[in-house]
C-alpha angles and dihedrals in degrees: 000000000000113000107235095194100074120120090241093053092047091046093052091046092051091048090049093050091046091052092050093049095045116040089187092064091108131109127221119247113257111279087241095063108019096098093088095049130078096187130050123239120255122251090246090054091050091051094046097048098041117109097178096115089063108029095047083086086071096058098110091048091046092054092045089052091049092051091052089048091052090056090052090048090051091051089050090051090239091118123035122238095252092042089053092051091050092050093047091048090050092048091052089049090052090051090055093044091054093044091051093044093243094122114069111214116220126211088210086081092053101222145019092266094060092041091056092047092048091054091045092056089051091055098040106012103181102034093036090060088063095061095089093054110122097014141076130211085249096066092031092058092043094055092044091051092049091050089051093050092048090052092048092048091055091050096046094042089054093054090046089056090050091050093048089050091055091048091053090051092050091047092050090057095046107044092119095041105106126201136172112272116218139214119178084005088289127118107274116161137332114266137177114262086227090058091051093049092046091057085072090047087062091051093051091045090057088049090053091051091049090052092051091050091048089051090056091052091046093047093086120115111226099173107118094046089103117197091326111307104057125259135288098232133080095255116173100226092179089060091051092046093051093048091050095043099245118155097209143013126237114255100203120049094203092054090041095064097036102041114111097155089112091057091049092048091049092049091047090054090047089052090051092050090049090048092052092046090050093052091049091047090051091055093047090049089053093044089050093055123107090245092058106023092182095139143024121217122214113254094242091066096050137064136209132240123261090225110016111067095195096059123113104178125198091227097153092055090047092051093051088051091047096047090057089078091061092049092052090046091053090055090052092049090056092050091048092047094052101037098092105024116126121212129316135012119333126181090242085077090069084080093062098089102054096064091044096048093044093049094044092052092047096049095043093051092043091053092048095053094038090055089055092048090052092048092055099039116129119207121213098214094180092060090045090053090046088059087070095059092098094078094194080095085081093060092107089050088056090053090049090049090054092048089055087053089060101264116133113251097246090053091043089052090053093049092048089052090053090050092052090047091050091051092050093048093049094042092238134135115242090241090051095056115106124244088245091057090051092049091053087062096042130354095214093075115102136180092282089073088088092062091073095064092086124100095216091051091049094047095045092050088067091078102146117119106284093020129130097252113129093238092052093049091052090050095050093045089064088053091051093050091052090044092054092051091050091049091052089055091048091050093049089052092061114105 
């Protein structure tokens, strides 16, 4: 059964009743496209097809694209030098008017592109009407969207570098802080806290690389593709690309106006960043619990309870975790939108910007506040150390000890299991068992068995490249520091 009480249903009913009561509740087609039509569109159609609420975020990029196009039109002798100057001056004025809220945008003109052009023809009627020569809204929207995505990538990549920098700082101060490592959320082996933190550094590094790759695929200038077939005028696309900071020019006009791979790639990367943030938040939420008590969050990132005075809830971390679902959903909506569209442009693609803009805002803001949480995080090292009291966490070290005594690993694993079982049945810690008890299980064990019940010994024995040994962590931290500096240079080089 369809629920008739939704806001959308009520809104459509009201619009329908209004239309029936008032035959004049129609809006004229935009002056730019009305020549083909004999009848005006209804108010409800205008409201349904408008995208102004979303694409108004593209206004600066739209005006920049128009200014570049004017220069190409001047070079092609389609627009005179003085006309071009007048149009550019008017466009810059419109940018300021919109920024200052002095220009009221109207949904009657569907989108930001038509609103800008309408205002332009008010300021410079004759010359302004020439602006759209040699372009379509299809390639105009495409280039605006690409400029927006490039800008967002630069912003998000910058915050990712800042976050990675903070993680390296935290790791550098906590190399010798040892915590229980987990698999299946069960005690596994001791690890350095730095090693644990740097696992997330690796995730965010991959995210940074994905962003940079997405930037390259987005950095393609599609203006000049026209509606789908190219344009009839001698437009210097290289000039436009250089003015707009694009590294390359699209080679196929049909692909140019219909390609949204860059938006999908961007949203996929945003979803991965959100996923990694969510995993990190989950661990911090657990670590912040009374049962763990590994960390303390700063008050400004927590909230209280409406009924329980003692509560200090990690709401910000929970919200970052919760917002991840929306980011993933936005990625899916883009895939679903594009999955069955034939070449070239289809109106479905008007819906491409909302999921990208929403996800970009969410991820950027999540990164900003998460970075601040990380910077102010306090570690309770005593509680972390206490988590190692159950010395069954050294069971793998016992198996390794036996291997070094010449016993094959599978047999060593079996013997270590018997030792752990014996300790559990007798209610003893592994380190509290006597040498005689060990020898009853296997005669190869000697007094040096007790040396392994030490977290530093256990951690430093994992000395392979990428392991948790202190020396290895110090080595890789130097790599990370150099890596961050190189990434800063790469980011600054983006146009």
